[in-house]
PDB file of the backbone (N, CA, C, O) and the ligand in Angstrom, with CONECT records:
HET    LIG  A 101      31
ATOM      1  N   UNK A   1       0.840  -1.236  -0.027  1.00  0.00           N
ATOM      2  CA  UNK A   1       0.092   0.037  -0.028  1.00  0.00           C
ATOM      3  C   UNK A   1       0.842   1.181   0.038  1.00  0.00           C
ATOM      4  O   UNK A   1       1.747   1.247   0.869  1.00  0.00           O
ATOM      5  N   UNK A   2       0.578   2.238  -0.820  1.00  0.00           N
ATOM      6  CA  UNK A   2       1.528   3.341  -0.910  1.00  0.00           C
ATOM      7  C   UNK A   2       0.983   4.330   0.128  1.00  0.00           C
ATOM      8  O   UNK A   2      -0.215   4.547   0.314  1.00  0.00           O
ATOM      9  N   UNK A   3       2.026   4.916   0.796  1.00  0.00           N
ATOM     10  CA  UNK A   3       1.680   5.885   1.894  1.00  0.00           C
ATOM     11  C   UNK A   3       2.195   7.232   1.710  1.00  0.00           C
ATOM     12  O   UNK A   3       3.314   7.269   1.199  1.00  0.00           O
ATOM     13  N   UNK A   4       1.641   8.385   2.007  1.00  0.00           N
ATOM     14  CA  UNK A   4       2.215   9.650   1.826  1.00  0.00           C
ATOM     15  C   UNK A   4       2.057  10.436   3.225  1.00  0.00           C
ATOM     16  O   UNK A   4       0.964  10.456   3.791  1.00  0.00           O
ATOM     17  N   UNK A   5       3.135  11.053   3.736  1.00  0.00           N
ATOM     18  CA  UNK A   5       3.173  11.901   4.752  1.00  0.00           C
ATOM     19  C   UNK A   5       3.192  13.297   4.199  1.00  0.00           C
ATOM     20  O   UNK A   5       4.179  13.686   3.575  1.00  0.00           O
ATOM     21  N   UNK A   6       2.159  14.065   4.397  1.00  0.00           N
ATOM     22  CA  UNK A   6       2.110  15.545   3.956  1.00  0.00           C
ATOM     23  C   UNK A   6       2.134  16.341   5.251  1.00  0.00           C
ATOM     24  O   UNK A   6       1.225  16.177   6.064  1.00  0.00           O
ATOM     25  N   UNK A   7       3.181  17.243   5.499  1.00  0.00           N
ATOM     26  CA  UNK A   7       3.275  18.000   6.724  1.00  0.00           C
ATOM     27  C   UNK A   7       3.526  19.406   6.561  1.00  0.00           C
ATOM     28  O   UNK A   7       3.940  19.858   5.493  1.00  0.00           O
ATOM     29  N   UNK A   8       3.296  20.115   7.562  1.00  0.00           N
ATOM     30  CA  UNK A   8       3.789  21.636   7.550  1.00  0.00           C
ATOM     31  C   UNK A   8       4.557  21.820   8.837  1.00  0.00           C
ATOM     32  O   UNK A   8       4.175  21.390   9.926  1.00  0.00           O
ATOM     33  N   UNK A   9       5.652  22.484   8.628  1.00  0.00           N
ATOM     34  CA  UNK A   9       6.609  22.720   9.805  1.00  0.00           C
ATOM     35  C   UNK A   9       7.128  24.127   9.798  1.00  0.00           C
ATOM     36  O   UNK A   9       7.745  24.532   8.813  1.00  0.00           O
ATOM     37  N   UNK A  10       6.928  24.845  10.769  1.00  0.00           N
ATOM     38  CA  UNK A  10       7.521  26.147  10.623  1.00  0.00           C
ATOM     39  C   UNK A  10       8.949  26.313  11.368  1.00  0.00           C
ATOM     40  O   UNK A  10       9.736  27.195  11.024  1.00  0.00           O
ATOM     41  N   UNK A  11       9.211  25.448  12.361  1.00  0.00           N
ATOM     42  CA  UNK A  11      10.614  25.708  13.052  1.00  0.00           C
ATOM     43  C   UNK A  11      11.328  24.279  12.991  1.00  0.00           C
ATOM     44  O   UNK A  11      12.386  24.123  13.600  1.00  0.00           O
ATOM     45  N   UNK A  12      10.782  23.282  12.292  1.00  0.00           N
ATOM     46  CA  UNK A  12      11.576  22.093  12.115  1.00  0.00           C
ATOM     47  C   UNK A  12      11.144  20.881  12.891  1.00  0.00           C
ATOM     48  O   UNK A  12      11.475  19.754  12.524  1.00  0.00           O
ATOM     49  N   UNK A  13      10.377  21.103  14.005  1.00  0.00           N
ATOM     50  CA  UNK A  13      10.071  19.786  14.780  1.00  0.00           C
ATOM     51  C   UNK A  13       9.202  18.823  13.968  1.00  0.00           C
ATOM     52  O   UNK A  13       9.526  17.644  13.825  1.00  0.00           O
ATOM     53  N   UNK A  14       8.147  19.322  13.467  1.00  0.00           N
ATOM     54  CA  UNK A  14       7.131  18.542  12.634  1.00  0.00           C
ATOM     55  C   UNK A  14       7.904  17.785  11.502  1.00  0.00           C
ATOM     56  O   UNK A  14       7.645  16.618  11.210  1.00  0.00           O
ATOM     57  N   UNK A  15       8.871  18.531  10.885  1.00  0.00           N
ATOM     58  CA  UNK A  15       9.602  18.084   9.766  1.00  0.00           C
ATOM     59  C   UNK A  15      10.507  16.928  10.292  1.00  0.00           C
ATOM     60  O   UNK A  15      10.624  15.890   9.640  1.00  0.00           O
ATOM     61  N   UNK A  16      11.085  17.102  11.366  1.00  0.00           N
ATOM     62  CA  UNK A  16      12.015  15.925  11.911  1.00  0.00           C
ATOM     63  C   UNK A  16      11.113  14.812  12.201  1.00  0.00           C
ATOM     64  O   UNK A  16      11.539  13.715  11.838  1.00  0.00           O
ATOM     65  N   UNK A  17       9.933  14.832  12.788  1.00  0.00           N
ATOM     66  CA  UNK A  17       9.167  13.777  12.999  1.00  0.00           C
ATOM     67  C   UNK A  17       8.584  13.149  11.665  1.00  0.00           C
ATOM     68  O   UNK A  17       8.502  11.925  11.561  1.00  0.00           O
ATOM     69  N   UNK A  18       8.256  13.841  10.834  1.00  0.00           N
ATOM     70  CA  UNK A  18       7.704  13.437   9.488  1.00  0.00           C
ATOM     71  C   UNK A  18       8.828  12.564   8.798  1.00  0.00           C
ATOM     72  O   UNK A  18       8.584  11.502   8.226  1.00  0.00           O
ATOM     73  N   UNK A  19      10.097  13.129   8.913  1.00  0.00           N
ATOM     74  CA  UNK A  19      11.126  12.248   8.219  1.00  0.00           C
ATOM     75  C   UNK A  19      11.496  10.918   9.170  1.00  0.00           C
ATOM     76  O   UNK A  19      11.926   9.885   8.657  1.00  0.00           O
ATOM     77  N   UNK A  20      11.328  11.027  10.296  1.00  0.00           N
ATOM     78  CA  UNK A  20      11.471   9.758  11.101  1.00  0.00           C
ATOM     79  C   UNK A  20      10.385   8.720  10.713  1.00  0.00           C
ATOM     80  O   UNK A  20      10.663   7.542  10.489  1.00  0.00           O
ATOM     81  N   UNK A  21       9.120   9.235  10.645  1.00  0.00           N
ATOM     82  CA  UNK A  21       8.034   8.497  10.338  1.00  0.00           C
ATOM     83  C   UNK A  21       8.055   7.968   8.807  1.00  0.00           C
ATOM     84  O   UNK A  21       7.577   6.869   8.526  1.00  0.00           O
ATOM     85  N   UNK A  22       8.595   8.753   7.905  1.00  0.00           N
ATOM     86  CA  UNK A  22       8.791   8.189   6.530  1.00  0.00           C
ATOM     87  C   UNK A  22       9.750   7.188   6.522  1.00  0.00           C
ATOM     88  O   UNK A  22       9.578   6.230   5.768  1.00  0.00           O
ATOM     89  N   UNK A  23      10.827   7.252   7.301  1.00  0.00           N
ATOM     90  CA  UNK A  23      11.884   6.282   7.377  1.00  0.00           C
ATOM     91  C   UNK A  23      11.307   4.891   7.902  1.00  0.00           C
ATOM     92  O   UNK A  23      11.553   3.798   7.392  1.00  0.00           O
ATOM     93  N   UNK A  24      10.580   5.099   8.896  1.00  0.00           N
ATOM     94  CA  UNK A  24       9.962   3.902   9.487  1.00  0.00           C
ATOM     95  C   UNK A  24       8.816   3.194   8.757  1.00  0.00           C
ATOM     96  O   UNK A  24       8.543   2.010   8.955  1.00  0.00           O
ATOM     97  N   UNK A  25       8.161   3.992   7.898  1.00  0.00           N
ATOM     98  CA  UNK A  25       6.967   3.360   7.281  1.00  0.00           C
ATOM     99  C   UNK A  25       7.219   3.198   5.801  1.00  0.00           C
ATOM    100  O   UNK A  25       6.458   2.498   5.132  1.00  0.00           O
ATOM    101  N   UNK A  26       8.358   3.877   5.207  1.00  0.00           N
ATOM    102  CA  UNK A  26       8.489   3.876   3.871  1.00  0.00           C
ATOM    103  C   UNK A  26       7.598   4.772   3.114  1.00  0.00           C
ATOM    104  O   UNK A  26       7.490   4.583   1.902  1.00  0.00           O
ATOM    105  N   UNK A  27       6.976   5.684   3.660  1.00  0.00           N
ATOM    106  CA  UNK A  27       6.147   6.588   3.090  1.00  0.00           C
ATOM    107  C   UNK A  27       6.837   7.689   2.293  1.00  0.00           C
ATOM    108  O   UNK A  27       7.962   8.105   2.570  1.00  0.00           O
ATOM    109  N   UNK A  28       6.105   8.124   1.308  1.00  0.00           N
ATOM    110  CA  UNK A  28       6.731   9.262   0.672  1.00  0.00           C
ATOM    111  C   UNK A  28       6.465  10.601   1.457  1.00  0.00           C
ATOM    112  O   UNK A  28       5.479  10.695   2.187  1.00  0.00           O
ATOM    113  N   UNK A  29       7.385  11.666   1.292  1.00  0.00           N
ATOM    114  CA  UNK A  29       7.131  12.908   2.136  1.00  0.00           C
ATOM    115  C   UNK A  29       6.804  13.996   1.246  1.00  0.00           C
ATOM    116  O   UNK A  29       7.382  14.138   0.169  1.00  0.00           O
ATOM    117  N   UNK A  30       5.800  14.851   1.704  1.00  0.00           N
ATOM    118  CA  UNK A  30       5.479  16.079   1.008  1.00  0.00           C
ATOM    119  C   UNK A  30       5.431  17.236   1.918  1.00  0.00           C
ATOM    120  O   UNK A  30       4.606  17.214   2.831  1.00  0.00           O
ATOM    121  N   UNK A  31       6.200  18.218   1.780  1.00  0.00           N
ATOM    122  CA  UNK A  31       6.060  19.423   2.720  1.00  0.00           C
ATOM    123  C   UNK A  31       5.105  20.444   2.138  1.00  0.00           C
ATOM    124  O   UNK A  31       5.183  20.933   1.011  1.00  0.00           O
ATOM    125  N   UNK A  32       4.233  20.686   3.022  1.00  0.00           N
ATOM    126  CA  UNK A  32       3.191  21.875   2.729  1.00  0.00           C
ATOM    127  C   UNK A  32       3.817  23.108   3.165  1.00  0.00           C
ATOM    128  O   UNK A  32       4.122  23.315   4.340  1.00  0.00           O
ATOM    129  N   UNK A  33       4.041  24.063   2.059  1.00  0.00           N
ATOM    130  CA  UNK A  33       4.573  25.301   2.333  1.00  0.00           C
ATOM    131  C   UNK A  33       3.689  26.420   2.193  1.00  0.00           C
ATOM    132  O   UNK A  33       2.956  26.479   1.206  1.00  0.00           O
ATOM    133  N   UNK A  34       3.672  27.384   3.137  1.00  0.00           N
ATOM    134  CA  UNK A  34       2.670  28.583   3.144  1.00  0.00           C
ATOM    135  C   UNK A  34       3.049  29.372   1.891  1.00  0.00           C
ATOM    136  O   UNK A  34       4.236  29.514   1.599  1.00  0.00           O
ATOM    137  N   UNK A  35       2.083  29.882   1.155  1.00  0.00           N
ATOM    138  CA  UNK A  35       2.290  30.705   0.015  1.00  0.00           C
ATOM    139  C   UNK A  35       3.023  31.993   0.411  1.00  0.00           C
ATOM    140  O   UNK A  35       3.899  32.421  -0.341  1.00  0.00           O
ATOM    141  N   UNK A  36       2.721  32.629   1.536  1.00  0.00           N
ATOM    142  CA  UNK A  36       3.546  33.717   2.186  1.00  0.00           C
ATOM    143  C   UNK A  36       4.106  33.230   3.440  1.00  0.00           C
ATOM    144  O   UNK A  36       3.403  32.868   4.383  1.00  0.00           O
ATOM    145  N   UNK A  37       5.477  33.224   3.441  1.00  0.00           N
ATOM    146  CA  UNK A  37       6.146  32.734   4.756  1.00  0.00           C
ATOM    147  C   UNK A  37       5.769  33.346   5.923  1.00  0.00           C
ATOM    148  O   UNK A  37       5.511  34.544   5.806  1.00  0.00           O
ATOM    149  N   UNK A  38       5.653  32.815   7.131  1.00  0.00           N
ATOM    150  CA  UNK A  38       5.434  33.330   8.403  1.00  0.00           C
ATOM    151  C   UNK A  38       6.671  34.037   8.754  1.00  0.00           C
ATOM    152  O   UNK A  38       7.793  33.568   8.560  1.00  0.00           O
ATOM    153  N   UNK A  39       6.400  35.301   9.330  1.00  0.00           N
ATOM    154  CA  UNK A  39       7.398  35.958   9.934  1.00  0.00           C
ATOM    155  C   UNK A  39       7.896  35.546  11.368  1.00  0.00           C
ATOM    156  O   UNK A  39       7.230  34.684  11.941  1.00  0.00           O
ATOM    157  N   UNK A  40       8.946  36.045  11.983  1.00  0.00           N
ATOM    158  CA  UNK A  40       9.266  35.783  13.219  1.00  0.00           C
ATOM    159  C   UNK A  40       8.177  36.416  14.245  1.00  0.00           C
ATOM    160  O   UNK A  40       7.878  35.887  15.315  1.00  0.00           O
ATOM    161  N   UNK A  41       7.649  37.592  13.771  1.00  0.00           N
ATOM    162  CA  UNK A  41       6.484  38.150  14.596  1.00  0.00           C
ATOM    163  C   UNK A  41       5.137  37.105  14.615  1.00  0.00           C
ATOM    164  O   UNK A  41       4.452  36.887  15.614  1.00  0.00           O
ATOM    165  N   UNK A  42       4.954  36.589  13.434  1.00  0.00           N
ATOM    166  CA  UNK A  42       3.736  35.675  13.415  1.00  0.00           C
ATOM    167  C   UNK A  42       4.006  34.488  14.223  1.00  0.00           C
ATOM    168  O   UNK A  42       3.038  33.874  14.672  1.00  0.00           O
ATOM    169  N   UNK A  43       5.330  34.036  14.497  1.00  0.00           N
ATOM    170  CA  UNK A  43       5.498  32.957  15.257  1.00  0.00           C
ATOM    171  C   UNK A  43       5.849  33.191  16.756  1.00  0.00           C
ATOM    172  O   UNK A  43       6.246  32.282  17.485  1.00  0.00           O
ATOM    173  N   UNK A  44       5.671  34.490  17.163  1.00  0.00           N
ATOM    174  CA  UNK A  44       5.938  34.797  18.495  1.00  0.00           C
ATOM    175  C   UNK A  44       4.732  34.616  19.387  1.00  0.00           C
ATOM    176  O   UNK A  44       3.917  35.494  19.669  1.00  0.00           O
ATOM    177  N   UNK A  45       4.726  33.339  19.800  1.00  0.00           N
ATOM    178  CA  UNK A  45       3.429  32.920  20.582  1.00  0.00           C
ATOM    179  C   UNK A  45       3.379  33.651  21.879  1.00  0.00           C
ATOM    180  O   UNK A  45       2.332  33.696  22.524  1.00  0.00           O
ATOM    181  N   UNK A  46       4.565  34.271  22.316  1.00  0.00           N
ATOM    182  CA  UNK A  46       4.421  34.972  23.696  1.00  0.00           C
ATOM    183  C   UNK A  46       3.807  36.341  23.494  1.00  0.00           C
ATOM    184  O   UNK A  46       3.530  37.000  24.496  1.00  0.00           O
ATOM    185  N   UNK A  47       3.595  36.774  22.416  1.00  0.00           N
ATOM    186  CA  UNK A  47       3.019  38.195  22.147  1.00  0.00           C
ATOM    187  C   UNK A  47       1.398  37.982  22.392  1.00  0.00           C
ATOM    188  O   UNK A  47       0.640  37.491  21.556  1.00  0.00           O
ATOM    189  N   UNK A  48       1.045  38.417  23.616  1.00  0.00           N
ATOM    190  CA  UNK A  48      -0.390  38.339  24.014  1.00  0.00           C
ATOM    191  C   UNK A  48      -1.243  39.395  23.101  1.00  0.00           C
ATOM    192  O   UNK A  48      -2.455  39.226  22.973  1.00  0.00           O
ATOM    193  N   UNK A  49      -0.692  40.294  22.582  1.00  0.00           N
ATOM    194  CA  UNK A  49      -1.364  41.231  21.819  1.00  0.00           C
ATOM    195  C   UNK A  49      -1.598  40.991  20.242  1.00  0.00           C
ATOM    196  O   UNK A  49      -2.131  41.806  19.489  1.00  0.00           O
ATOM    197  N   UNK A  50      -1.143  39.827  19.910  1.00  0.00           N
ATOM    198  CA  UNK A  50      -1.118  39.629  18.365  1.00  0.00           C
ATOM    199  C   UNK A  50      -2.503  39.606  17.889  1.00  0.00           C
ATOM    200  O   UNK A  50      -2.735  40.148  16.808  1.00  0.00           O
ATOM    201  N   UNK A  51      -3.518  39.017  18.587  1.00  0.00           N
ATOM    202  CA  UNK A  51      -4.854  39.063  18.211  1.00  0.00           C
ATOM    203  C   UNK A  51      -5.774  39.909  19.190  1.00  0.00           C
ATOM    204  O   UNK A  51      -6.982  39.704  19.313  1.00  0.00           O
ATOM    205  N   UNK A  52      -5.118  40.804  19.816  1.00  0.00           N
ATOM    206  CA  UNK A  52      -5.865  41.509  20.893  1.00  0.00           C
ATOM    207  C   UNK A  52      -7.003  42.351  20.392  1.00  0.00           C
ATOM    208  O   UNK A  52      -7.937  42.644  21.139  1.00  0.00           O
ATOM    209  N   UNK A  53      -6.941  42.751  19.122  1.00  0.00           N
ATOM    210  CA  UNK A  53      -8.102  43.578  18.587  1.00  0.00           C
ATOM    211  C   UNK A  53      -9.265  42.741  18.476  1.00  0.00           C
ATOM    212  O   UNK A  53     -10.349  43.321  18.403  1.00  0.00           O
ATOM    213  N   UNK A  54      -9.240  41.400  18.448  1.00  0.00           N
ATOM    214  CA  UNK A  54     -10.442  40.663  18.017  1.00  0.00           C
ATOM    215  C   UNK A  54     -10.963  39.909  19.369  1.00  0.00           C
ATOM    216  O   UNK A  54     -10.162  39.517  20.218  1.00  0.00           O
ATOM    217  N   UNK A  55     -12.376  39.738  19.496  1.00  0.00           N
ATOM    218  CA  UNK A  55     -12.844  39.022  20.431  1.00  0.00           C
ATOM    219  C   UNK A  55     -13.220  37.703  19.881  1.00  0.00           C
ATOM    220  O   UNK A  55     -13.129  36.692  20.578  1.00  0.00           O
ATOM    221  N   UNK A  56     -13.666  37.670  18.580  1.00  0.00           N
ATOM    222  CA  UNK A  56     -14.151  36.446  17.965  1.00  0.00           C
ATOM    223  C   UNK A  56     -13.345  36.450  16.637  1.00  0.00           C
ATOM    224  O   UNK A  56     -13.098  37.515  16.072  1.00  0.00           O
ATOM    225  N   UNK A  57     -12.968  35.342  16.178  1.00  0.00           N
ATOM    226  CA  UNK A  57     -12.482  35.104  14.852  1.00  0.00           C
ATOM    227  C   UNK A  57     -13.177  34.026  14.235  1.00  0.00           C
ATOM    228  O   UNK A  57     -13.203  32.931  14.796  1.00  0.00           O
ATOM    229  N   UNK A  58     -13.823  34.240  12.987  1.00  0.00           N
ATOM    230  CA  UNK A  58     -14.478  33.337  12.114  1.00  0.00           C
ATOM    231  C   UNK A  58     -13.420  32.798  11.001  1.00  0.00           C
ATOM    232  O   UNK A  58     -12.765  33.597  10.332  1.00  0.00           O
ATOM    233  N   UNK A  59     -13.319  31.667  10.879  1.00  0.00           N
ATOM    234  CA  UNK A  59     -12.340  31.121   9.966  1.00  0.00           C
ATOM    235  C   UNK A  59     -13.186  30.377   8.939  1.00  0.00           C
ATOM    236  O   UNK A  59     -13.904  29.464   9.345  1.00  0.00           O
ATOM    237  N   UNK A  60     -13.163  30.712   7.545  1.00  0.00           N
ATOM    238  CA  UNK A  60     -13.871  30.203   6.558  1.00  0.00           C
ATOM    239  C   UNK A  60     -13.137  29.282   5.613  1.00  0.00           C
ATOM    240  O   UNK A  60     -12.063  29.706   5.185  1.00  0.00           O
ATOM    241  N   UNK A  61     -13.512  28.182   5.250  1.00  0.00           N
ATOM    242  CA  UNK A  61     -13.057  27.399   4.078  1.00  0.00           C
ATOM    243  C   UNK A  61     -14.068  26.453   3.712  1.00  0.00           C
ATOM    244  O   UNK A  61     -14.923  26.152   4.545  1.00  0.00           O
ATOM    245  N   UNK A  62     -14.075  25.896   2.442  1.00  0.00           N
ATOM    246  CA  UNK A  62     -14.939  24.822   2.074  1.00  0.00           C
ATOM    247  C   UNK A  62     -14.247  23.482   2.501  1.00  0.00           C
ATOM    248  O   UNK A  62     -13.059  23.330   2.785  1.00  0.00           O
ATOM    249  N   UNK A  63     -15.263  22.524   2.485  1.00  0.00           N
ATOM    250  CA  UNK A  63     -14.781  21.027   2.842  1.00  0.00           C
ATOM    251  C   UNK A  63     -14.622  20.339   1.387  1.00  0.00           C
ATOM    252  O   UNK A  63     -15.537  20.261   0.568  1.00  0.00           O
ATOM    253  N   UNK A  64     -13.432  19.899   1.221  1.00  0.00           N
ATOM    254  CA  UNK A  64     -13.277  19.067   0.065  1.00  0.00           C
ATOM    255  C   UNK A  64     -12.725  17.656   0.420  1.00  0.00           C
ATOM    256  O   UNK A  64     -11.608  17.473   0.903  1.00  0.00           O
ATOM    257  N   UNK A  65     -13.554  16.754   0.153  1.00  0.00           N
ATOM    258  CA  UNK A  65     -13.372  15.369   0.463  1.00  0.00           C
ATOM    259  C   UNK A  65     -13.228  15.203   1.914  1.00  0.00           C
ATOM    260  O   UNK A  65     -12.347  14.491   2.397  1.00  0.00           O
ATOM    261  N   UNK A  66     -14.032  15.815   2.573  1.00  0.00           N
ATOM    262  CA  UNK A  66     -14.243  15.681   4.120  1.00  0.00           C
ATOM    263  C   UNK A  66     -13.279  16.505   4.956  1.00  0.00           C
ATOM    264  O   UNK A  66     -13.386  16.424   6.180  1.00  0.00           O
ATOM    265  N   UNK A  67     -12.387  17.259   4.447  1.00  0.00           N
ATOM    266  CA  UNK A  67     -11.261  17.965   5.132  1.00  0.00           C
ATOM    267  C   UNK A  67     -11.174  19.360   4.664  1.00  0.00           C
ATOM    268  O   UNK A  67     -11.744  19.717   3.633  1.00  0.00           O
ATOM    269  N   UNK A  68     -10.457  20.178   5.414  1.00  0.00           N
ATOM    270  CA  UNK A  68     -10.023  21.539   4.833  1.00  0.00           C
ATOM    271  C   UNK A  68      -9.167  21.300   3.651  1.00  0.00           C
ATOM    272  O   UNK A  68      -8.300  20.428   3.597  1.00  0.00           O
ATOM    273  N   UNK A  69      -9.488  22.187   2.645  1.00  0.00           N
ATOM    274  CA  UNK A  69      -8.677  21.965   1.334  1.00  0.00           C
ATOM    275  C   UNK A  69      -7.175  22.417   1.514  1.00  0.00           C
ATOM    276  O   UNK A  69      -6.921  23.507   2.027  1.00  0.00           O
ATOM    277  N   UNK A  70      -6.282  21.644   1.126  1.00  0.00           N
ATOM    278  CA  UNK A  70      -4.924  21.972   1.054  1.00  0.00           C
ATOM    279  C   UNK A  70      -4.439  21.597  -0.324  1.00  0.00           C
ATOM    280  O   UNK A  70      -4.736  20.547  -0.893  1.00  0.00           O
ATOM    281  N   UNK A  71      -3.609  22.618  -0.846  1.00  0.00           N
ATOM    282  CA  UNK A  71      -3.009  22.380  -2.237  1.00  0.00           C
ATOM    283  C   UNK A  71      -1.852  21.661  -2.248  1.00  0.00           C
ATOM    284  O   UNK A  71      -0.831  22.148  -1.762  1.00  0.00           O
ATOM    285  N   UNK A  72      -1.866  20.353  -2.829  1.00  0.00           N
ATOM    286  CA  UNK A  72      -0.551  19.517  -2.773  1.00  0.00           C
ATOM    287  C   UNK A  72       0.171  19.822  -4.009  1.00  0.00           C
ATOM    288  O   UNK A  72       1.260  19.294  -4.234  1.00  0.00           O
TER     289      UNK A  72
HETATM  290  C1  LIG A 101       2.006  30.727  17.050  1.00  0.00           C
HETATM  291  C2  LIG A 101       2.295  29.366  17.828  1.00  0.00           C
HETATM  292  C3  LIG A 101       1.352  28.951  18.683  1.00  0.00           C
HETATM  293  C4  LIG A 101       1.408  27.627  19.230  1.00  0.00           C
HETATM  294  N1  LIG A 101       0.381  27.198  20.047  1.00  0.00           N
HETATM  295  C5  LIG A 101       0.564  26.034  20.581  1.00  0.00           C
HETATM  296  C6  LIG A 101      -0.611  25.466  21.364  1.00  0.00           C
HETATM  297  O1  LIG A 101      -1.635  26.009  21.369  1.00  0.00           O
HETATM  298  N2  LIG A 101      -0.401  24.301  22.056  1.00  0.00           N
HETATM  299  C7  LIG A 101       0.885  23.624  21.909  1.00  0.00           C
HETATM  300  O2  LIG A 101       0.969  22.586  22.483  1.00  0.00           O
HETATM  301  N3  LIG A 101       1.993  24.162  21.282  1.00  0.00           N
HETATM  302  C8  LIG A 101       1.830  25.342  20.643  1.00  0.00           C
HETATM  303  N4  LIG A 101       2.876  25.787  19.858  1.00  0.00           N
HETATM  304  C9  LIG A 101       4.136  25.091  19.860  1.00  0.00           C
HETATM  305  C10 LIG A 101       4.344  24.314  18.615  1.00  0.00           C
HETATM  306  O3  LIG A 101       3.188  23.543  18.315  1.00  0.00           O
HETATM  307  C11 LIG A 101       5.620  23.522  18.759  1.00  0.00           C
HETATM  308  O4  LIG A 101       6.644  24.376  18.957  1.00  0.00           O
HETATM  309  C12 LIG A 101       5.759  22.717  17.420  1.00  0.00           C
HETATM  310  O5  LIG A 101       6.614  21.561  17.903  1.00  0.00           O
HETATM  311  C13 LIG A 101       6.408  23.518  16.453  1.00  0.00           C
HETATM  312  O6  LIG A 101       6.337  22.642  15.217  1.00  0.00           O
HETATM  313  P1  LIG A 101       7.355  23.024  14.000  1.00  0.00           P
HETATM  314  O7  LIG A 101       8.799  23.139  14.506  1.00  0.00           O
HETATM  315  O8  LIG A 101       7.306  21.786  13.041  1.00  0.00           O
HETATM  316  O9  LIG A 101       6.839  24.223  13.406  1.00  0.00           O
HETATM  317  C14 LIG A 101       2.689  26.958  19.123  1.00  0.00           C
HETATM  318  C15 LIG A 101       3.721  27.642  18.406  1.00  0.00           C
HETATM  319  C16 LIG A 101       3.475  28.742  17.668  1.00  0.00           C
HETATM  320  C17 LIG A 101       4.650  29.223  16.717  1.00  0.00           C
CONECT  290  291
CONECT  291  290  292  319
CONECT  292  291  293
CONECT  293  292  294  317
CONECT  294  293  295
CONECT  295  294  296  302
CONECT  296  295  297  298
CONECT  297  296
CONECT  298  296  299
CONECT  299  298  300  301
CONECT  300  299
CONECT  301  299  302
CONECT  302  295  301  303
CONECT  303  302  304  317
CONECT  304  303  305
CONECT  305  304  306  307
CONECT  306  305
CONECT  307  305  308  309
CONECT  308  307
CONECT  309  307  310  311
CONECT  310  309
CONECT  311  309  312
CONECT  312  311  313
CONECT  313  312  314  315  316
CONECT  314  313
CONECT  315  313
CONECT  316  313
CONECT  317  293  303  318
CONECT  318  317  319
CONECT  319  291  318  320
CONECT  320  319
END
């Protein structure tokens, strides 16, 4: 059976795990890359003000084959 590991990783942890999993399972690897790269500020999870202007965030996307669409 053919297997694929599709992953997104911003600082390398998920990538390292995906590579280990690929080695262990013989799966192909595919890295999902953001169209616009995340900045250091985007990834600063200690910044409590990053979403401070919002009380509620609505996230919209269609369902394609039961999951959120990702372009492979
Ligand atoms: C903006 C941001 C938000 C995060 N939120 C969470 C969280 O809610 N819970 C959690 O366990 N880890 C959270 N993390 C930590 C990441 O999930 C963790 O560092 C992960 O291993 C990063 O994977 P990567 O190196 O493949 O990008 C967050 C990291 C970032 C940058």
